[in-house]
Every structure is written in structure tokens, then in C-alpha cells.
C-alpha positions as CSV (number, residue, x, y, z in Angstrom):
1,M,-128.4,18.9,48.1
2,Y,-125.2,19.7,49.9
3,T,-126.7,18.4,53.3
4,L,-127.5,15.4,52.2
5,I,-124.4,14.2,50.6
6,L,-122.5,15.5,53.7
7,L,-124.9,13.2,55.7
8,V,-124.4,10.2,53.4
9,H,-120.4,10.9,53.6
10,V,-120.6,11.0,57.1
11,S,-122.7,8.0,57.7
12,L,-120.2,6.2,55.0
13,A,-117.2,6.9,57.4
14,V,-119.1,5.4,60.0
15,M,-119.8,2.3,58.4
16,I,-116.4,1.9,57.0
17,V,-114.9,2.3,60.6
18,M,-117.7,-0.6,61.8
19,V,-116.9,-2.9,58.9
20,V,-112.9,-2.7,59.2
21,L,-113.3,-3.5,63.1
22,M,-115.3,-6.3,62.3
23,Q,-112.9,-7.8,60.0
24,V,-110.7,-10.6,61.5
25,G,-106.9,-10.0,61.3
26,K,-104.9,-12.6,59.4
27,G,-103.8,-15.7,61.5
28,S,-106.0,-15.3,64.4
29,G,-109.4,-13.5,65.1
30,M,-111.4,-12.8,68.4
31,G,-112.6,-16.3,68.5
32,A,-109.0,-17.7,69.1
33,A,-108.7,-15.2,72.1
34,F,-111.9,-16.7,73.7
35,G,-111.3,-20.2,72.9
36,G,-113.9,-20.6,70.0
37,S,-113.8,-20.7,66.5
38,S,-113.6,-17.1,64.9
39,E,-115.7,-18.2,61.9
40,S,-118.9,-19.5,63.8
41,F,-120.7,-16.1,63.5
42,F,-120.6,-15.7,59.9
43,G,-120.9,-19.6,58.7
44,S,-118.0,-21.9,57.4
45,T,-116.5,-19.8,55.0
46,G,-116.1,-16.8,57.2
47,P,-116.7,-13.1,57.1
48,S,-113.7,-12.2,54.8
49,N,-115.8,-12.1,51.6
50,F,-118.8,-10.3,52.8
51,L,-117.0,-7.9,54.9
52,E,-114.4,-7.2,52.2
53,K,-116.7,-6.5,49.7
54,A,-118.6,-4.4,52.2
55,T,-115.3,-2.7,52.8
56,I,-114.5,-2.1,49.1
57,V,-118.0,-0.6,48.1
58,A,-118.0,1.5,51.0
59,G,-114.6,2.9,50.2
60,I,-115.6,3.6,46.6
61,L,-118.8,5.7,47.8
62,F,-116.9,7.4,50.4
63,I,-114.3,8.6,47.8
64,V,-117.0,9.5,45.4
65,T,-118.9,11.9,48.0
66,S,-115.7,13.1,48.8
67,I,-115.5,14.5,45.4
68,I,-118.8,15.7,44.9
69,L,-118.6,17.4,48.1
70,A,-115.4,19.2,47.1
71,V,-116.9,20.0,43.7
72,L,-120.0,21.6,45.4
73,S,-117.9,23.7,48.1
74,G,-115.9,24.9,45.1
75,E,-118.5,26.1,43.2
76,S,-120.3,28.1,46.2
77,R,-117.1,29.8,46.6
78,R,-116.1,30.8,43.4
79,S,-119.5,32.5,42.8
80,V,-118.9,34.7,46.0
81,L,-115.2,35.3,45.6
82,F,-114.3,35.6,41.8
83,N,-117.6,37.0,40.2
84,Q,-118.5,39.7,42.3
85,A,-116.3,42.9,43.3
86,L,-116.0,44.3,46.8
87,P,-118.4,47.3,47.4
88,G,-116.5,50.5,47.3
89,Q,-113.2,49.1,45.8
90,T,-112.4,50.6,42.4
91,S,-108.6,50.6,42.5
92,T,-106.0,48.0,43.6
93,M,-103.5,50.7,45.2
94,P,-104.4,50.9,48.8
95,A,-106.0,54.2,50.0
96,Q,-104.7,56.4,52.9
97,K,-106.6,56.8,55.9
98,P,-107.7,60.5,56.5
99,G,-106.4,62.5,59.2
100,L,-102.9,60.8,58.9
101,P,-100.0,63.2,58.3
102,V,-97.6,61.7,55.5
103,S,-94.1,61.4,56.5
104,P,-91.1,62.7,54.5
105,P,-89.3,60.1,52.4
106,A,-86.0,58.4,54.4
107,G,-83.2,60.5,54.0
108,R,-84.6,63.9,53.4
109,K,-85.4,66.7,55.8
């Protein structure tokens, strides 16, 4: 499940990049730079309507998949970190290593 959502998430990211790069800037487009009409590829209405809607839909889906991945990632970590105790650990005080001498407190000799 996690892998499938991650694959959709990465695909949406690539799609957003492609759709944004295909959009025409305000005032002039690629067609103006090469001597043609910038709106001839998508018809007389231009690509703005379709590409704007595609960007909005892809952006919303990207945010939804981001939230789903965050929730799924948080659930897997919570079960490992908070619900299980480490083996052999019963107290919160650090244990002294065996074989090391205990030094006297500072100021006493």
C-alpha cells in the first residue's frame, strides 16, 4: 500500500513539473520567440484553461498523497518506538560498565 501511494506521489511530482513547464508565461509564449502563434498548438482558446486545471488537480492530489504518506509513515514508527520496550532495559538510569574503577568525587581525596 505504501509503495503504491509512493509511486503515485512521485508520478504526480513529475506530472506537475511537466505541466508547469508547458504553460505559457504572461504576455508572450514560446511561439512569439520563434515567430509563430503561441496558441496554435491547443487551438484558438489556448492552453491556459486545460493546463491550469491540470495543475490544480495534480497539486491537490500531490498534497493528499503527501498527507497519506505522512500518516502511514507515522503509524509504522509509532508502533516500533513507543509500544515496545528495548530488550534488557528495565531502568532509566545508565548502568556502569563492569571493570572500570569508580573515581572519587571532585574535591575529596
